[in-house]
C-alpha positions as CSV (number, residue, x, y, z in Angstrom):
1,X,129.2,150.7,140.2
2,X,126.1,152.0,142.1
3,X,122.8,153.5,141.3
4,X,120.4,155.6,143.4
5,X,116.7,155.3,142.6
6,X,114.4,157.4,144.6
7,X,111.7,155.6,146.4
8,X,108.9,157.4,144.4
9,X,110.1,155.3,141.4
10,X,110.0,152.0,143.4
11,X,106.3,151.1,142.7
12,X,105.7,148.2,140.4
13,X,103.2,149.9,138.1
14,X,105.8,152.4,136.8
15,X,106.7,151.8,133.1
16,X,110.2,150.5,132.8
17,X,112.5,148.4,130.7
18,X,111.8,145.0,132.5
19,X,115.0,142.9,132.7
20,X,115.8,139.4,133.9
21,X,117.8,140.6,136.9
22,X,115.2,143.1,137.9
23,X,112.6,140.4,138.4
24,X,112.0,139.2,141.9
25,X,114.5,136.3,142.5
26,X,111.9,134.2,144.3
27,X,109.7,134.0,141.1
28,X,112.2,134.6,138.4
29,X,112.5,131.0,137.2
30,X,108.7,130.3,137.2
31,X,108.7,132.3,133.9
32,X,105.2,133.8,134.7
33,X,103.5,136.2,132.4
34,X,103.8,139.1,134.7
35,X,107.0,141.0,135.6
36,X,107.3,141.2,139.4
37,X,110.1,143.8,140.1
38,X,112.5,143.5,143.0
39,X,112.1,146.5,145.3
40,X,114.4,149.5,145.1
41,X,117.2,150.1,142.6
42,X,117.5,146.3,141.9
43,X,114.1,146.3,140.2
44,X,115.6,148.5,137.4
45,X,118.3,146.0,136.5
46,X,118.4,144.8,132.9
47,X,119.8,141.7,131.5
48,X,122.9,143.2,130.0
49,X,126.4,142.2,131.2
50,X,128.9,144.8,132.5
51,X,131.6,145.9,130.1
52,X,134.2,143.9,132.2
53,X,132.1,140.8,131.8
54,X,132.3,141.3,128.0
55,X,136.1,141.1,127.8
56,X,136.4,137.4,127.9
57,X,133.8,137.3,125.1
58,X,136.4,138.1,122.5
59,X,138.5,135.0,123.3
60,X,135.3,132.9,123.4
61,X,134.3,134.0,120.0
62,X,137.7,133.1,118.6
63,X,137.2,129.6,119.8
64,X,133.9,129.5,117.9
65,X,135.6,130.8,114.8
66,X,138.4,128.3,115.0
67,X,135.9,125.5,115.3
68,X,133.6,126.7,112.6
69,X,129.9,127.1,112.9
70,X,128.9,124.4,110.4
71,X,131.0,121.8,112.2
72,X,129.6,122.9,115.6
73,X,126.0,122.6,114.3
74,X,126.8,119.3,112.8
75,X,128.1,118.0,116.1
76,X,125.2,119.7,118.0
77,X,122.6,117.8,115.9
78,X,124.4,114.5,116.3
79,X,125.2,114.9,120.1
80,X,121.7,116.1,120.9
81,X,120.0,113.5,118.8
82,X,122.1,110.8,120.4
83,X,121.3,112.0,123.9
84,X,117.5,112.2,123.1
85,X,117.6,108.6,121.7
86,X,119.5,107.2,124.6
87,X,117.3,108.8,127.1
88,X,114.1,107.6,125.5
89,X,115.5,104.0,125.1
90,X,116.6,103.6,128.7
91,X,114.2,105.9,130.5
92,X,111.2,106.2,128.3
93,X,108.9,104.9,131.0
94,X,109.9,107.7,133.3
95,X,110.4,110.8,131.2
96,X,109.1,112.7,128.1
97,X,111.3,114.9,126.1
98,X,109.4,118.1,125.4
99,X,111.9,119.6,122.9
100,X,111.0,119.0,119.3
101,X,112.5,115.8,117.8
102,X,113.3,117.6,114.5
103,X,116.8,119.0,114.7
104,X,115.8,121.9,112.6
105,X,113.5,123.1,115.3
106,X,115.8,122.9,118.3
107,X,119.3,123.8,119.5
108,X,121.4,121.7,121.7
109,X,119.1,121.8,124.7
110,X,116.6,119.1,125.7
111,X,113.7,119.7,128.1
112,X,113.2,116.3,129.9
113,X,109.9,116.1,131.8
114,X,109.8,113.7,134.7
115,X,106.5,112.0,134.7
116,X,106.4,111.2,138.3
117,X,105.9,114.9,139.0
118,X,107.6,117.8,140.7
119,X,109.2,116.1,143.7
120,X,110.7,113.2,141.8
121,X,111.8,115.6,139.1
122,X,113.4,117.9,141.6
123,X,115.1,114.8,143.3
124,X,116.4,113.6,139.9
125,X,117.8,117.1,139.2
126,X,119.6,117.1,142.7
127,X,120.9,113.6,142.0
128,X,122.4,114.9,138.8
129,X,124.1,117.8,140.5
130,X,125.5,115.5,143.2
131,X,127.0,113.5,140.4
132,X,128.6,116.6,139.0
133,X,126.2,116.9,136.0
134,X,125.2,120.5,135.4
135,X,121.6,120.9,134.2
136,X,118.9,123.4,134.8
137,X,115.6,123.1,136.5
138,X,112.2,124.5,135.4
139,X,109.0,124.2,137.2
140,X,107.0,122.2,137.6
141,X,108.8,119.1,136.5
142,X,111.4,119.7,133.8
143,X,115.2,119.1,133.7
144,X,117.0,121.0,130.9
145,X,120.2,119.4,129.6
146,X,122.4,121.0,127.0
147,X,125.1,119.1,125.4
148,X,127.3,121.9,124.1
149,X,129.1,120.7,120.9
150,X,132.2,123.0,121.6
151,X,133.1,121.0,124.7
152,X,130.8,118.2,125.6
153,X,131.5,114.6,124.4
154,X,129.4,111.6,124.0
155,X,130.8,110.3,127.2
156,X,129.4,113.3,129.1
157,X,125.9,112.5,127.6
158,X,126.5,108.8,128.6
159,X,127.1,109.9,132.2
160,X,123.8,111.9,132.3
161,X,121.8,108.9,131.0
162,X,123.6,106.5,133.4
163,X,122.9,108.9,136.5
164,X,119.3,109.3,135.6
165,X,118.9,105.5,135.2
166,X,120.5,105.0,138.5
167,X,118.2,107.5,140.1
168,X,115.0,105.9,138.7
169,X,116.2,102.4,139.7
170,X,116.5,103.6,143.1
171,X,112.9,104.9,143.0
172,X,111.5,101.4,142.2
């Protein structure tokens, strides 16, 4: 699909529905307070998926229904709590967990701040990626890990802890 947006509508001050994909890619993940649109038609993109992207959602929702939300939430609380505890016990000198400790105030995601700062945090993130461990990076020094209860196991979480431990041992 395509879209034509006349250049007179391209200036940043024009009121619009500001969507994630319309934000300038170079600053999108900084999560700043201001929306900085991409120039042209791309700046008008929203965050909604296309209809073809929604087709697999039906199958995905059936998986959640089969597992049951109470069981998934129970495993989420246990798995995320276990990961947080292991991270703090082994790596407490190197990291802080910014996510609330109370399971009622969080989902399955942990924001792990690397105390040594941005470069060490970024290097740790790259080390995890090289080990095949998918996380998310947030400026200035935060690695986000999300043990998803539908398909992650305790062994996956242990791999993350071991890989971060290996990274920090190499920094000493």
